[in-house]
C-alpha positions as CSV (number, residue, x, y, z in Angstrom):
1,Q,-16.4,7.1,-9.4
2,L,-15.0,10.3,-7.9
3,S,-15.0,8.8,-4.4
4,V,-13.3,5.7,-5.7
5,L,-10.6,7.9,-7.4
6,R,-10.2,9.9,-4.2
7,S,-9.8,6.7,-2.2
8,Y,-7.2,5.3,-4.6
9,Y,-5.1,8.5,-4.8
10,S,-5.3,9.3,-1.1
11,V,-2.5,8.5,1.2
12,E,-3.9,6.9,4.4
13,T,-0.7,5.6,5.8
14,L,3.1,5.7,5.2
15,D,3.5,2.4,7.1
16,P,5.2,0.0,4.6
17,Y,3.9,-3.0,6.6
18,M,0.2,-2.1,6.1
19,Y,0.2,-4.3,3.0
20,N,-3.3,-3.7,2.0
21,I,-2.5,-0.1,1.0
22,S,-3.4,1.1,-2.4
23,G,-1.2,1.0,-5.4
24,Y,-0.7,4.8,-5.1
25,E,0.4,4.5,-1.5
26,I,2.9,1.8,-2.4
27,E,4.4,4.2,-5.0
28,V,4.8,6.8,-2.2
29,V,6.2,4.3,0.3
30,N,8.7,3.1,-2.3
31,N,10.0,6.7,-2.6
32,V,10.2,7.2,1.2
33,Y,11.9,4.0,2.5
34,D,15.2,2.3,1.6
35,N,15.8,-1.5,1.5
36,L,18.9,-3.5,1.9
37,I,19.4,-3.8,-1.8
38,M,17.9,-2.4,-5.0
39,Y,17.6,-3.4,-8.6
40,D,20.5,-2.7,-11.0
41,H,18.6,-0.4,-13.3
42,E,16.2,-2.5,-15.6
43,S,17.6,-5.9,-14.6
44,L,15.3,-8.1,-12.5
45,T,18.1,-10.5,-11.5
46,D,21.0,-8.1,-10.8
47,Y,21.2,-6.0,-7.6
48,L,23.1,-3.1,-6.1
49,P,23.7,-2.3,-2.5
50,M,21.4,0.2,-0.8
51,I,21.5,0.1,3.0
52,S,23.8,-2.9,2.7
53,T,27.3,-2.1,1.6
54,E,27.4,-5.3,-0.5
55,V,25.0,-7.6,-2.3
56,P,25.3,-11.1,-0.8
57,S,26.6,-13.9,-3.0
58,V,28.3,-17.2,-2.6
59,D,31.4,-15.8,-4.3
60,N,31.8,-13.0,-1.8
61,G,31.1,-15.3,1.1
62,L,27.9,-13.4,2.2
63,I,25.7,-16.4,1.2
64,S,26.6,-19.7,2.9
65,Q,27.6,-22.6,0.7
66,N,24.3,-24.3,1.5
67,G,22.3,-21.2,0.6
68,E,20.7,-21.0,4.0
69,V,22.4,-18.0,5.5
70,Y,22.6,-14.4,4.1
71,T,24.8,-11.8,5.6
72,F,24.4,-8.0,4.9
73,P,27.1,-5.6,6.0
74,I,25.2,-2.4,7.0
75,R,26.3,1.1,6.0
76,R,27.3,3.4,8.8
77,D,26.3,7.0,9.3
78,V,22.8,6.5,7.9
79,K,20.1,8.6,9.5
80,F,16.3,8.3,9.5
81,H,14.2,11.4,8.9
82,T,13.7,11.5,12.7
83,G,17.4,12.1,13.1
84,N,18.0,8.7,14.7
85,D,20.9,6.6,13.5
86,L,20.1,3.4,11.6
87,T,21.4,0.3,13.3
88,P,21.3,-3.4,12.5
89,E,18.6,-3.6,15.2
90,D,16.3,-1.4,13.2
91,I,16.6,-3.9,10.3
92,K,15.8,-6.9,12.6
93,Y,12.9,-5.0,14.1
94,S,11.5,-4.0,10.6
95,F,11.5,-7.5,9.3
96,E,10.1,-9.1,12.4
97,R,7.4,-6.4,12.7
98,G,6.3,-7.0,9.1
99,L,6.4,-10.8,9.6
100,L,4.3,-10.8,12.7
101,A,1.6,-8.4,11.4
102,Y,-1.1,-10.9,12.0
103,G,-4.4,-10.2,10.3
104,N,-2.7,-8.8,7.3
105,N,-2.6,-11.7,4.8
106,A,-0.4,-9.8,2.4
107,N,2.6,-10.4,4.7
108,W,2.8,-13.8,2.9
109,I,5.9,-12.3,1.1
110,L,7.8,-12.2,4.4
111,V,6.4,-15.4,5.7
112,H,7.4,-17.2,2.5
113,A,10.9,-15.5,2.4
114,L,11.8,-15.9,6.1
115,S,10.5,-19.5,6.4
116,G,12.8,-20.5,3.5
117,G,9.7,-21.1,1.3
118,R,8.1,-23.5,3.7
119,F,5.1,-21.5,4.6
120,V,2.9,-18.8,3.0
121,I,0.5,-18.0,5.8
122,L,1.6,-17.0,9.3
123,D,-1.1,-19.2,10.8
124,D,0.3,-22.3,9.1
125,W,3.8,-21.5,10.5
126,F,2.4,-21.0,14.0
127,R,0.3,-24.1,13.8
128,D,3.4,-26.1,12.8
129,Y,5.0,-24.9,15.9
130,S,2.2,-24.9,18.4
131,K,-0.6,-27.2,17.0
132,M,-3.0,-24.2,17.2
133,T,-3.7,-21.2,15.0
134,I,-3.0,-17.7,16.0
135,S,-6.8,-16.9,15.9
136,E,-7.3,-19.8,18.4
137,A,-4.5,-18.4,20.6
138,L,-5.9,-14.8,20.7
139,D,-9.2,-13.4,21.7
140,S,-11.1,-10.7,19.9
141,S,-9.1,-7.9,21.6
142,G,-5.8,-9.5,20.6
143,E,-4.9,-10.9,24.1
144,P,-3.9,-14.6,24.7
145,V,-6.9,-16.7,25.5
146,S,-4.9,-18.7,28.2
147,A,-1.6,-19.0,29.9
148,F,-0.8,-21.9,27.5
149,A,-1.6,-19.8,24.5
150,R,0.6,-17.0,25.8
151,Q,3.4,-19.4,26.3
152,K,3.1,-20.7,22.7
153,L,3.0,-17.2,21.3
154,I,6.1,-16.1,23.2
155,G,7.8,-19.4,22.4
156,F,7.1,-19.0,18.7
157,Y,9.0,-15.7,18.8
158,E,11.9,-16.9,21.0
159,D,12.3,-20.4,19.4
160,V,11.5,-19.6,15.8
161,V,11.1,-15.9,14.6
162,G,13.7,-14.4,16.9
163,K,16.4,-16.8,15.7
164,I,15.9,-16.1,12.0
165,I,17.4,-12.6,12.0
166,T,20.4,-11.9,14.1
167,T,22.9,-9.0,14.4
168,E,26.6,-9.5,14.4
169,G,28.4,-6.2,14.9
170,E,27.6,-4.1,11.8
171,N,26.1,-7.1,10.0
172,I,22.5,-8.4,9.8
173,V,22.3,-12.1,9.3
174,F,19.3,-14.0,7.9
175,N,19.2,-17.7,8.9
176,L,16.5,-19.2,6.6
177,G,17.1,-22.8,7.7
178,K,16.7,-23.9,4.1
179,S,18.1,-22.8,0.8
180,F,15.6,-20.4,-0.9
181,A,16.8,-18.8,-4.1
182,P,14.1,-16.1,-4.5
183,F,15.0,-14.5,-1.1
184,L,16.8,-11.5,-2.5
185,S,14.1,-10.8,-5.1
186,M,11.5,-10.7,-2.3
187,I,13.2,-8.1,-0.1
188,V,14.7,-5.8,-2.9
189,H,13.7,-2.1,-3.1
190,F,10.1,-1.6,-4.5
191,S,9.0,-4.5,-2.3
192,P,7.5,-2.9,0.9
193,A,8.3,-6.2,2.6
194,G,11.9,-5.2,2.8
195,A,11.5,-1.5,3.7
196,I,13.5,-0.5,6.8
197,I,11.8,1.7,9.4
198,D,13.1,3.5,12.5
199,S,12.3,1.1,15.3
200,K,12.4,3.8,18.0
201,W,9.8,5.8,16.1
202,A,7.6,2.8,15.4
203,K,7.7,1.7,19.0
204,S,6.7,5.1,20.3
């Protein structure tokens, strides 16, 4: 029992996109990272800006009339603990990194949110695009099994994933391709899925 408790209360990673972390680690992560928006106190349906300067809505023009496009104006002069400045590119990188964390089934939150509710498993989304699963496209070391598989993997990013999140000046724009009302509730603070990381730090 003691070893189980030690395992539960230990912090093995502060990476918010390691979704299989313990409940205790999630509590730590939630106090380390900021998201675009946060809950308005105890309400589960009202939000406040966090990294974004506004909460998108149809009324303020930051959600398109068809409900497919969400725009977040990003705060300036925000610094990571590394000292690096936060940019819209960090936000794009954070979401794409979490989405493409293959082998981590808990990324279903981002898959579901960024596909506009069309998919829950990344493999299904990739199969819809390429007619093959990611496990069929990659070998045991994570390398493409063929030139064709490599082309499909790159194409999936360039044609699908890379077009969902775009930067427009100081704004980050999510193009879901389909109206999906739960989107804000899936990326709000206390959801590791929406945590913003320093892309320079992560890449290094």
